[in-house]
C-alpha positions, -999 to +999 in steps of 0.1 A: -170+152+496-183+119+505-194+092+482-230+079+476-236+046+477-239+039+438-205+062+434-188+038+461-198+008+442-177+022+411-148+027+434-146-001+453-105-008+442-097+028+450-074+040+477-093+046+509-091+083+524-115+100+547-135+132+537-141+147+571-125+147+606-139+113+620-137+102+659-126+072+667-147+042+668-167+053+637-175+022+617-165+037+579-196+041+554-199+055+515-205+085+537-168+088+551-146+081+522-136+111+499-150+111+461-115+093+446-122+112+408-107+144+431-073+128+442-054+139+412-062+176+418-058+174+458-024+162+451-014+185+427-025+210+455-003+193+477-034+188+498-029+148+500-005+128+493-009+089+488+014+060+497+021+028+491+009+000+512-031+019+515-061+004+517-088+001+488-123+016+496-138-019+498-111-029+522-117-007+545-155-007+543-171-016+576-139-010+597-136+007+627-112+038+633-087+030+664-080+067+665-096+101+654-088+107+620-082+140+598-100+147+567-077+137+538-062+112+554-049+079+534-063+053+551-037+023+562-041-013+580-025+005+617-054+030+617-085+007+614-099-028+628-119-051+611-101-048+578-115-067+551-090-090+530-102-090+494-087-107+468-075-083+436-097-082+405-093-103+375-064-080+354-090-089+322-119-068+339-118-033+339-132-008+359-166+002+353-163+042+347-184+065+373-189+091+343-173+128+342-155+145+371-181+166+388-162+195+393-131+189+379-112+201+350-104+171+332-141+159+330-135+162+291-101+143+275-114+127+247-129+091+239-115+058+249-133+029+238-128-009+259-126-040+241-155-065+240-151-091+262-147-130+252-181-149+250-180-168+282-180-203+275-214-223+279-214-241+315-221-279+317-255-292+322-267-289+357-298-300+367-309-305+327-305-267+322-273-251+302-260-220+308-248-199+280-233-160+293-227-141+260-214-102+264-214-101+225-218-123+198-217-124+160-225-153+136-233-172+168-242-211+154-251-235+186-249-273+183-264-289+218-258-330+226-290-348+221-282-370+247-302-352+276-333-338+273-349-304+293-358-322+321-326-346+323-344-377+305-328-400+279-338-394+243-332-426+220-303-423+200-319-438+173-356-437+159-370-414+130-361-379+134-385-350+138-401-334+111-386-297+108-411-272+109-413-250+080-394-216+086-413-186+079-408-165+051-388-136+059-401-106+056-390-078+035-375-050+052-388-013+050-372+008+026-356+042+035-377+073+029-364+100+015-382+131+031-365+159+005-336+164-019-309+192-023-285+197-051-259+220-047-244+233-077-206+245-080-198+267-100-160+281-106-140+311-096-106+320-110-110+356-105-127+384-085-127+420-099-144+456-086-160+470-116-192+490-126-221+462-118-226+426-103-216+395-126-204+361-129-194+350-162-168+325-174-154+318-143-151+355-132-172+372-104-171+411-109-186+427-081-199+466-081-181+489-062-208+511-059-224+487-031-199+500-008-220+531+000-252+511-001-234+484+027-230+519+048-267+525+047-275+493+059-275+503+094-274+536+118-245+515+134-225+513+106-196+542+099-171+530+074-168+500+051-142+487+029-139+464+003-109+441-009-099+415-031-073+388-018-060+365-041-042+333-025-005+346-034-012+380-018-023+367+017+004+383+037-016+414+047-029+429+079-064+426+086-089+433+117-104+406+133-121+382+113-159+377+124-175+359+096-167+334+066-193+336+042-199+316+013-220+331-020-245+303-028-283+313-041-315+295-040-323+283-078-352+263-075-369+252-043-366+268-005-340+264+021-332+230+027-348+217-007-344+222-047-312+236-062-285+259-047-261+276-068-225+278-050-196+298-062-170+279-057-130+293-052-139+326-037-155+333-003-166+365+016-146+377+049-161+399+071-133+418+096-145+448+119-132+473+146-153+503+164-146+540+156-125+539+187-099+510+173-118+481+192-118+450+172-149+439+176-148+407+197-149+387+226-128+365+239-101+366+220-096+381+183-075+375+154-066+403+139-027+402+121-013+386+089-041+367+068-019+342+059-012+332+099-043+344+115-066+314+094-067+276+097-071+273+058-088+241+049-110+237+079-148+235+069-153+271+079-124+285+065-114+298+034-097+267+014-063+269+005-069+281-032-099+305-023-099+343-033-113+364-004-131+391-004-125+412+024-153+434+035-140+453+065-168+468+085-163+497+111-193+501+139-199+526+163-178+537+187-186+513+220-213+487+202-186+462+195-199+441+225-236+443+220-258+426+203-266+452+179-233+457+166-221+431+152-256+426+141-249+459+120-217+447+104-230+412+091-259+433+079-237+459+059-217+431+043-245+411+033-258+438+015-229+431-007-231+393-009-267+393-020-259+415-046-239+385-058-263+359-048-287+377-073-260+371-102-262+335-100-298+322-090-301+315-131-271+301-148-292+282-170-270+269-196-238+271-175-219+238-169-213+232-130-180+219-122-194+196-095-230+182-082-235+175-046-273+156-036-280+156+000-311+137+010-329+137+046-339+100+049-358+084+073-339+048+080-367+027+091-352-001+117-322+018+121-313+036+152-324+070+157-304+097+167-306+134+172-277+158+165-279+190+196-258+224+183-255+244+215-250+280+198-240+309+217-267+329+228-259+347+263-276+384+256-242+407+246-226+401+216-236+365+216-263+355+185-274+334+155-300+339+127-318+306+120-333+297+085-327+330+066-347+337+033-314+330+012-282+302+021-261+318+047-281+354+044-287+380+069-331+385+060-353+370+071-335+350+097-347+347+134-323+356+167-317+330+190-315+353+214-350+369+209-368+334+206-354+326+243-327+301+233-351+275+236-340+244+213-352+248+173-352+216+152-336+222+118-335+192+091-301+180+081-306+195+051-319+229+064-285+231+081-262+220+050-280+249+026-269+275+049-298+277+075-273+295+100-256+327+094-233+329+126-231+362+143-211+346+176-177+369+186-165+340+207-124+332+207-112+323+171-099+291+174-134+271+182-157+300+164-180+280+141-187+306+116-210+304+088-193+286+065-190+256+090-227+252+091-231+255+052-200+225+053-205+211+089-186+178+091-214+158+121-243+169+098-231+151+067-213+118+079-245+118+105-270+123+075-247+095+049-243+069+075-267+040+071-264+022+105-280+055+115-315+070+111-308+109+119-340+124+129-333+162+129-306+188+142-314+206+176-301+243+181-302+257+217-288+286+229-265+291+261-286+318+280-267+343+308-289+336+334-288+306+352-323+299+357-328+304+319-305+277+314-319+254+335-348+262+315-341+256+277-322+224+289-351+212+302-374+219+272-345+199+251-343+170+273-385+171+271-383+177+234-355+145+229-378+118+247-408+129+225-385+123+192-376+088+211-344+086+199-320+058+208-288+083+213-279+118+208-245+137+200-244+173+219-216+198+202-207+235+219-183+262+207-164+283+229-157+275+262-163+289+301-197+298+304-215+280+282-199+247+291-221+252+320-251+247+295-233+223+275-231+201+311-268+205+319-276+194+282-259+160+287-279+161+314-310+167+305-311+135+279-285+110+296-316+113+325-342+103+301-323+070+294-305+082+261-268+077+250-255+109+250-221+119+235-202+156+238-180+173+216-163+201+228-130+219+231-114+218+270-076+205+264-057+230+286-069+263+288-108+256+283-108+225+315-146+218+326-149+230+357-185+214+356-196+177+352-222+147+353-223+112+357-234+115+320-203+132+311-186+099+306-181+100+265-165+130+255-144+142+220-117+169+220-115+190+198-084+205+202-056+211+178-037+236+192+001+218+205-002+235+244-041+233+240-049+267+241-075+289+223-045+303+198-066+329+183-063+313+147-094+310+132-117+277+137-084+260+145-102+237+172-131+232+155-148+200+142-133+184+116-142+152+099-117+129+118-138+147+146-169+135+133-161+106+128-145+095+163-180+109+177-200+088+158-180+055+169-183+070+203-221+070+201-225+035+184-202+023+209-218+038+236-256+025+225-240-010+221-235-010+258-197-014+254-177+004+285-161+035+281-128+038+295-129+070+317-106+100+304-071+105+317-068+135+347-052+156+320-054+166+287-034+138+269-031+145+229-021+110+228-055+094+236-071+112+206-042+100+186-049+063+197-085+065+188-081+081+155-066+046+148-089+029+161-117+046+138-096+040+111 
């Protein structure tokens, strides 16, 4: 693959290798050189060998081939006439990154930031001018000698100093504007029992056992429902694959995204399922097994270490697990039971919460405007999500992103954190962002409270199956972000593989409009990107598995507060114009660890 002129300039100091067969007498130009970003793959595949003594592209450019040259031939001085003699680049000037590796598997390695260069010293006055070059300055204080005027005319050393101009009074900075406020009140659960009614009192959640029969009638595809209470000490119990983790939260005042939401702390619902033939309801990988081994407790989407789990196991009609209607039926059945618990905690007047959290959607005038884009599953089979249900994390009233055409939909940060997404996606367990994840989304929480940024909103965009549709929704995202007039964007995606095509297109749709963008995804070893573009030069790796795999442990490779901090610092770095070092060719956990230290 030959180089464009733009790519050539970024690789002048890389080895010169012919991209294709060239006849003797060819004067080498950009079109004759192979792209250095794919060299590691070619070497790994034994298609090419790089030896010492080879020329750089800068040295070979414009030289003439003495004999015919075959593709992937490394150029050396004996093969060319008219080789340039060039001096080595200074060691303290890092090469500019050229973006992600188009088609390379390592286009997402992690974030690395280059240290800002030291400001250059002012040049001596020449012809009456002082030349000052600064790459970055902080607390700058300049004092110029009074002996020379701008035009080189001497200024008398004596005489009264001219009166100083009156300094204008500083303008008052515009105040932050709070758009809406959400209060989450947490109430403790110390015990869960299955009884004859649904109630909450004195830390005890009682769930009516008769709700199981009502859940079976939620959808004709539901064939059986079982409910079990699993205490923290009893987690070594076998379970079907985990489809979702759902908090118990109910609106006490106002609508989704504002007012007051009552939340039960210490107990969550866990939806599991299979079909009548015993096939687990999953797509790429499932997490059936012992629940103490198949859940990464403490992740934003998972039960916490001391949570009581109320497992609702749903059996659906044979063969419907890989269709949208099958998983939706299972979620609808579970929601019948969860909703009864919501009704029991709507009015807790007189009960003192153990914690109150206040979330504010704020317009921060004068701060960089940023947007968070979350790519969610929408490929038309079992992939689906419900947007903005009537109750937090609920099913009723939610709009399916597939039915909306997967086009971008904007939610306020508070709407997201108030359960504005009910996740139906059945992708691999380790990368799955489940319903509780959105209820405690680390990037939304961190961006919303960062006083250096103005979070304009959270955009949810689906990943269609058909390529034409992928391009359409990505272009609509680009137009939307352009209209929002933001200064930076973070794009995330769950899962990997097909949806990485959408991921790269979404980043390109934003970056091509001049908006600095950071990507956040699982890639590592198993999920290596197979597509890329020049805008994918700032990437955050979510992998936590030692071998870099989808390890089928629920939510293991999903976003944590540490990942969010790295992504935000990366975005600030890119918006500031500080160079970002290109990633290693292969996934390397050491890069992530080094960046964690930078953040701290």
